N, CA, C and O atoms as a GROMACS GRO file, in nm:
protein
  320
    1MET      N    1  -1.247  -2.528   1.728
    1MET     CA    2  -1.135  -2.532   1.636
    1MET      C    3  -1.047  -2.651   1.669
    1MET      O    4  -1.021  -2.681   1.785
    2GLU      N    5  -1.004  -2.718   1.565
    2GLU     CA    6  -0.922  -2.838   1.577
    2GLU      C    7  -0.780  -2.798   1.611
    2GLU      O    8  -0.723  -2.712   1.544
    3HIS      N    9  -0.723  -2.860   1.713
    3HIS     CA   10  -0.587  -2.834   1.750
    3HIS      C   11  -0.496  -2.935   1.682
    3HIS      O   12  -0.513  -3.056   1.700
    4ARG      N   13  -0.401  -2.888   1.605
    4ARG     CA   14  -0.307  -2.973   1.535
    4ARG      C   15  -0.181  -2.988   1.616
    4ARG      O   16  -0.136  -2.895   1.682
    5THR      N   17  -0.125  -3.106   1.611
    5THR     CA   18   0.004  -3.129   1.676
    5THR      C   19   0.112  -3.146   1.570
    5THR      O   20   0.084  -3.157   1.451
    6LEU      N   21   0.234  -3.146   1.616
    6LEU     CA   22   0.346  -3.168   1.521
    6LEU      C   23   0.335  -3.305   1.455
    6LEU      O   24   0.379  -3.323   1.341
    7ALA      N   25   0.278  -3.397   1.524
    7ALA     CA   26   0.257  -3.534   1.467
    7ALA      C   27   0.164  -3.532   1.346
    7ALA      O   28   0.168  -3.625   1.266
    8ASP      N   29   0.081  -3.433   1.331
    8ASP     CA   30  -0.013  -3.425   1.219
    8ASP      C   31   0.051  -3.367   1.094
    8ASP      O   32  -0.009  -3.375   0.987
    9ILE      N   33   0.169  -3.310   1.103
    9ILE     CA   34   0.236  -3.245   0.987
    9ILE      C   35   0.297  -3.349   0.898
    9ILE      O   36   0.379  -3.430   0.942
   10LYS      N   37   0.258  -3.347   0.771
   10LYS     CA   38   0.309  -3.451   0.679
   10LYS      C   39   0.409  -3.400   0.575
   10LYS      O   40   0.475  -3.480   0.508
   11CYS      N   41   0.422  -3.267   0.560
   11CYS     CA   42   0.513  -3.216   0.456
   11CYS      C   43   0.599  -3.106   0.517
   11CYS      O   44   0.572  -3.055   0.625
   12PRO      N   45   0.705  -3.071   0.444
   12PRO     CA   46   0.791  -2.963   0.495
   12PRO      C   47   0.716  -2.832   0.515
   12PRO      O   48   0.624  -2.800   0.439
   13GLY      N   49   0.753  -2.760   0.613
   13GLY     CA   50   0.688  -2.629   0.639
   13GLY      C   51   0.739  -2.563   0.764
   13GLY      O   52   0.824  -2.618   0.835
   14ARG      N   53   0.689  -2.444   0.790
   14ARG     CA   54   0.722  -2.373   0.914
   14ARG      C   55   0.600  -2.381   1.006
   14ARG      O   56   0.485  -2.371   0.963
   15VAL      N   57   0.629  -2.399   1.132
   15VAL     CA   58   0.523  -2.410   1.231
   15VAL      C   59   0.560  -2.326   1.352
   15VAL      O   60   0.677  -2.300   1.378
   16LYS      N   61   0.459  -2.284   1.426
   16LYS     CA   62   0.482  -2.208   1.550
   16LYS      C   63   0.411  -2.285   1.665
   16LYS      O   64   0.295  -2.323   1.654
   17VAL      N   65   0.485  -2.304   1.770
   17VAL     CA   66   0.437  -2.384   1.885
   17VAL      C   67   0.340  -2.297   1.968
   17VAL      O   68   0.372  -2.185   2.005
   18GLN      N   69   0.221  -2.352   1.995
   18GLN     CA   70   0.121  -2.289   2.077
   18GLN      C   71   0.142  -2.331   2.224
   18GLN      O   72   0.150  -2.246   2.312
   19THR      N   73   0.151  -2.461   2.248
   19THR     CA   74   0.170  -2.516   2.380
   19THR      C   75   0.235  -2.651   2.372
   19THR      O   76   0.233  -2.716   2.268
   20VAL      N   77   0.294  -2.694   2.484
   20VAL     CA   78   0.350  -2.827   2.497
   20VAL      C   79   0.284  -2.892   2.617
   20VAL      O   80   0.289  -2.838   2.727
   21GLU      N   81   0.224  -3.007   2.599
   21GLU     CA   82   0.147  -3.074   2.704
   21GLU      C   83   0.191  -3.216   2.716
   21GLU      O   84   0.263  -3.268   2.630
   22GLY      N   85   0.148  -3.281   2.823
   22GLY     CA   86   0.173  -3.422   2.840
   22GLY      C   87   0.283  -3.456   2.940
   22GLY      O   88   0.346  -3.368   2.998
   23LYS      N   89   0.304  -3.582   2.958
   23LYS     CA   90   0.398  -3.629   3.060
   23LYS      C   91   0.540  -3.591   3.030
   23LYS      O   92   0.619  -3.576   3.123
   24ILE      N   93   0.575  -3.575   2.901
   24ILE     CA   94   0.714  -3.547   2.865
   24ILE      C   95   0.731  -3.397   2.824
   24ILE      O   96   0.829  -3.361   2.759
   25ALA      N   97   0.636  -3.313   2.864
   25ALA     CA   98   0.642  -3.171   2.825
   25ALA      C   99   0.769  -3.104   2.878
   25ALA      O  100   0.829  -3.023   2.808
   26VAL      N  101   0.811  -3.135   2.998
   26VAL     CA  102   0.930  -3.070   3.057
   26VAL      C  103   1.052  -3.109   2.972
   26VAL      O  104   1.136  -3.024   2.941
   27ARG      N  105   1.061  -3.237   2.934
   27ARG     CA  106   1.176  -3.282   2.855
   27ARG      C  107   1.177  -3.212   2.719
   27ARG      O  108   1.283  -3.170   2.672
   28ILE      N  109   1.063  -3.199   2.655
   28ILE     CA  110   1.054  -3.129   2.526
   28ILE      C  111   1.093  -2.982   2.540
   28ILE      O  112   1.163  -2.930   2.454
   29MET      N  113   1.049  -2.917   2.644
   29MET     CA  114   1.082  -2.776   2.664
   29MET      C  115   1.233  -2.761   2.696
   29MET      O  116   1.292  -2.659   2.661
   30GLU      N  117   1.292  -2.858   2.758
   30GLU     CA  118   1.436  -2.852   2.784
   30GLU      C  119   1.515  -2.862   2.655
   30GLU      O  120   1.631  -2.818   2.650
   31MET      N  121   1.456  -2.916   2.549
   31MET     CA  122   1.519  -2.921   2.414
   31MET      C  123   1.505  -2.790   2.340
   31MET      O  124   1.556  -2.776   2.229
   32GLY      N  125   1.434  -2.692   2.400
   32GLY     CA  126   1.418  -2.563   2.340
   32GLY      C  127   1.286  -2.544   2.266
   32GLY      O  128   1.265  -2.440   2.204
   33ILE      N  129   1.197  -2.644   2.273
   33ILE     CA  130   1.066  -2.630   2.210
   33ILE      C  131   0.970  -2.580   2.313
   33ILE      O  132   0.917  -2.654   2.395
   34THR      N  133   0.948  -2.448   2.306
   34THR     CA  134   0.859  -2.380   2.405
   34THR      C  135   0.749  -2.301   2.333
   34THR      O  136   0.764  -2.273   2.214
   35PRO      N  137   0.643  -2.265   2.398
   35PRO     CA  138   0.538  -2.187   2.335
   35PRO      C  139   0.598  -2.060   2.270
   35PRO      O  140   0.679  -1.988   2.328
   36GLY      N  141   0.552  -2.037   2.144
   36GLY     CA  142   0.596  -1.920   2.070
   36GLY      C  143   0.715  -1.947   1.982
   36GLY      O  144   0.752  -1.863   1.900
   37THR      N  145   0.777  -2.064   1.997
   37THR     CA  146   0.896  -2.100   1.919
   37THR      C  147   0.853  -2.138   1.777
   37THR      O  148   0.757  -2.212   1.756
   38GLU      N  149   0.930  -2.085   1.678
   38GLU     CA  150   0.906  -2.126   1.539
   38GLU      C  151   1.005  -2.237   1.504
   38GLU      O  152   1.121  -2.234   1.544
   39MET      N  153   0.954  -2.336   1.428
   39MET     CA  154   1.034  -2.448   1.385
   39MET      C  155   1.017  -2.471   1.234
   39MET      O  156   0.913  -2.435   1.178
   40HIS      N  157   1.111  -2.526   1.173
   40HIS     CA  158   1.106  -2.565   1.033
   40HIS      C  159   1.100  -2.717   1.027
   40HIS      O  160   1.193  -2.784   1.070
   41VAL      N  161   0.992  -2.772   0.976
   41VAL     CA  162   0.984  -2.917   0.961
   41VAL      C  163   1.059  -2.948   0.831
   41VAL      O  164   1.023  -2.903   0.723
   42ILE      N  165   1.164  -3.028   0.848
   42ILE     CA  166   1.251  -3.064   0.736
   42ILE      C  167   1.195  -3.181   0.656
   42ILE      O  168   1.177  -3.172   0.534
   43ARG      N  169   1.170  -3.290   0.727
   43ARG     CA  170   1.116  -3.410   0.660
   43ARG      C  171   1.068  -3.510   0.770
   43ARG      O  172   1.097  -3.496   0.888
   44SER      N  173   0.997  -3.607   0.723
   44SER     CA  174   0.955  -3.718   0.813
   44SER      C  175   1.005  -3.848   0.748
   44SER      O  176   1.022  -3.856   0.627
   45ALA      N  177   1.026  -3.946   0.832
   45ALA     CA  178   1.076  -4.077   0.784
   45ALA      C  179   0.966  -4.144   0.693
   45ALA      O  180   0.850  -4.104   0.691
   46PRO      N  181   1.010  -4.245   0.621
   46PRO     CA  182   0.913  -4.310   0.527
   46PRO      C  183   0.781  -4.353   0.589
   46PRO      O  184   0.678  -4.348   0.522
   47PHE      N  185   0.782  -4.394   0.713
   47PHE     CA  186   0.659  -4.435   0.780
   47PHE      C  187   0.617  -4.330   0.886
   47PHE      O  188   0.559  -4.363   0.989
   48GLU      N  189   0.649  -4.203   0.854
   48GLU     CA  190   0.612  -4.083   0.924
   48GLU      C  191   0.695  -4.043   1.042
   48GLU      O  192   0.700  -3.924   1.072
   49PHE      N  193   0.762  -4.134   1.113
   49PHE     CA  194   0.837  -4.098   1.230
   49PHE      C  195   0.971  -4.161   1.223
   49PHE      O  196   0.982  -4.272   1.171
   50PRO      N  197   1.077  -4.097   1.273
   50PRO     CA  198   1.074  -3.967   1.340
   50PRO      C  199   1.055  -3.848   1.240
   50PRO      O  200   1.070  -3.863   1.119
   51ILE      N  201   1.022  -3.735   1.296
   51ILE     CA  202   1.008  -3.612   1.222
   51ILE      C  203   1.136  -3.528   1.252
   51ILE      O  204   1.175  -3.511   1.368
   52GLU      N  205   1.198  -3.478   1.144
   52GLU     CA  206   1.316  -3.395   1.162
   52GLU      C  207   1.278  -3.252   1.155
   52GLU      O  208   1.213  -3.209   1.060
   53VAL      N  209   1.317  -3.173   1.260
   53VAL     CA  210   1.284  -3.033   1.263
   53VAL      C  211   1.409  -2.953   1.289
   53VAL      O  212   1.502  -3.002   1.353
   54LYS      N  213   1.412  -2.829   1.241
   54LYS     CA  214   1.523  -2.736   1.271
   54LYS      C  215   1.468  -2.626   1.363
   54LYS      O  216   1.371  -2.559   1.330
   55ILE      N  217   1.531  -2.611   1.477
   55ILE     CA  218   1.490  -2.513   1.574
   55ILE      C  219   1.613  -2.440   1.631
   55ILE      O  220   1.705  -2.502   1.685
   56ARG      N  221   1.610  -2.312   1.617
   56ARG     CA  222   1.724  -2.225   1.667
   56ARG      C  223   1.856  -2.274   1.612
   56ARG      O  224   1.956  -2.276   1.684
   57GLY      N  225   1.858  -2.313   1.484
   57GLY     CA  226   1.984  -2.357   1.422
   57GLY      C  227   2.023  -2.500   1.449
   57GLY      O  228   2.127  -2.545   1.400
   58ASN      N  229   1.944  -2.574   1.525
   58ASN     CA  230   1.979  -2.711   1.558
   58ASN      C  231   1.877  -2.809   1.495
   58ASN      O  232   1.758  -2.779   1.487
   59LEU      N  233   1.924  -2.924   1.451
   59LEU     CA  234   1.836  -3.027   1.400
   59LEU      C  235   1.798  -3.125   1.509
   59LEU      O  236   1.884  -3.171   1.584
   60LEU      N  237   1.670  -3.158   1.518
   60LEU     CA  238   1.624  -3.252   1.613
   60LEU      C  239   1.535  -3.357   1.545
   60LEU      O  240   1.460  -3.324   1.454
   61ALA      N  241   1.544  -3.482   1.588
   61ALA     CA  242   1.454  -3.588   1.539
   61ALA      C  243   1.361  -3.620   1.653
   61ALA      O  244   1.405  -3.654   1.763
   62LEU      N  245   1.230  -3.608   1.628
   62LEU     CA  246   1.131  -3.628   1.731
   62LEU      C  247   1.049  -3.753   1.698
   62LEU      O  248   1.010  -3.775   1.584
   63ARG      N  249   1.023  -3.834   1.800
   63ARG     CA  250   0.939  -3.951   1.784
   63ARG      C  251   0.792  -3.912   1.799
   63ARG      O  252   0.759  -3.799   1.837
   64LYS      N  253   0.703  -4.006   1.767
   64LYS     CA  254   0.559  -3.977   1.769
   64LYS      C  255   0.513  -3.930   1.911
   64LYS      O  256   0.437  -3.834   1.919
   65PRO      N  257   0.555  -3.995   2.021
   65PRO     CA  258   0.507  -3.949   2.151
   65PRO      C  259   0.550  -3.802   2.178
   65PRO      O  260   0.474  -3.725   2.238
   66GLU      N  261   0.668  -3.766   2.135
   66GLU     CA  262   0.714  -3.627   2.152
   66GLU      C  263   0.637  -3.532   2.067
   66GLU      O  264   0.591  -3.429   2.114
   67ALA      N  265   0.622  -3.566   1.937
   67ALA     CA  266   0.554  -3.478   1.840
   67ALA      C  267   0.409  -3.462   1.876
   67ALA      O  268   0.352  -3.356   1.848
   68SER      N  269   0.345  -3.563   1.936
   68SER     CA  270   0.208  -3.553   1.976
   68SER      C  271   0.180  -3.460   2.090
   68SER      O  272   0.065  -3.422   2.111
   69CYS      N  273   0.280  -3.422   2.164
   69CYS     CA  274   0.266  -3.330   2.277
   69CYS      C  275   0.283  -3.185   2.238
   69CYS      O  276   0.260  -3.096   2.320
   70ILE      N  277   0.323  -3.159   2.111
   70ILE     CA  278   0.355  -3.025   2.067
   70ILE      C  279   0.236  -2.973   1.984
   70ILE      O  280   0.217  -3.016   1.870
   71PHE      N  281   0.156  -2.881   2.042
   71PHE     CA  282   0.040  -2.822   1.972
   71PHE      C  283   0.081  -2.700   1.900
   71PHE      O  284   0.162  -2.622   1.950
   72LEU      N  285   0.027  -2.680   1.780
   72LEU     CA  286   0.069  -2.573   1.690
   72LEU      C  287  -0.037  -2.464   1.679
   72LEU      O  288  -0.156  -2.494   1.686
   73GLU      N  289   0.005  -2.340   1.663
   73GLU     CA  290  -0.089  -2.232   1.639
   73GLU      C  291  -0.077  -2.179   1.497
   73GLU      O  292  -0.164  -2.103   1.454
   74HIS      N  293   0.025  -2.216   1.424
   74HIS     CA  294   0.046  -2.163   1.289
   74HIS      C  295   0.120  -2.266   1.208
   74HIS      O  296   0.210  -2.333   1.259
   75GLU      N  297   0.083  -2.280   1.085
   75GLU     CA  298   0.152  -2.374   0.989
   75GLU      C  299   0.163  -2.307   0.855
   75GLU      O  300   0.066  -2.247   0.808
   76GLU      N  301   0.278  -2.315   0.794
   76GLU     CA  302   0.298  -2.262   0.662
   76GLU      C  303   0.367  -2.374   0.582
   76GLU      O  304   0.480  -2.413   0.611
   77VAL      N  305   0.295  -2.424   0.481
   77VAL     CA  306   0.347  -2.532   0.398
   77VAL      C  307   0.444  -2.474   0.298
   77VAL      O  308   0.415  -2.374   0.233
   78LEU      N  309   0.560  -2.538   0.284
   78LEU     CA  310   0.658  -2.493   0.187
   78LEU      C  311   0.656  -2.583   0.068
   78LEU      O  312   0.629  -2.702   0.081
   79ALA      N  313   0.685  -2.529  -0.049
   79ALA     CA  314   0.691  -2.608  -0.173
   79ALA      C  315   0.811  -2.704  -0.163
   79ALA      O  316   0.916  -2.671  -0.108
   80LYS      N  317   0.789  -2.820  -0.219
   80LYS     CA  318   0.898  -2.921  -0.215
   80LYS      C  319   1.005  -2.891  -0.317
   80LYS      O  320   1.103  -2.965  -0.327
   0.00000   0.00000   0.00000
């Protein structure tokens, strides 16, 4: 099964975090992005990054290196 990361998401939707890996995993988890967390992808910049997400009522902008470390277990695409 192909593992998708947050960096692969191109449209607004809801996602659920499966795991956070990589060198900056601790930093990402300190921002509140932990396994099992649900996030709402708001939008991505014109050239895809940063990606704006809403998590626990807070808006975060994530760069590609950060988004590439966040693996997803669930994705629900929302109508624009």
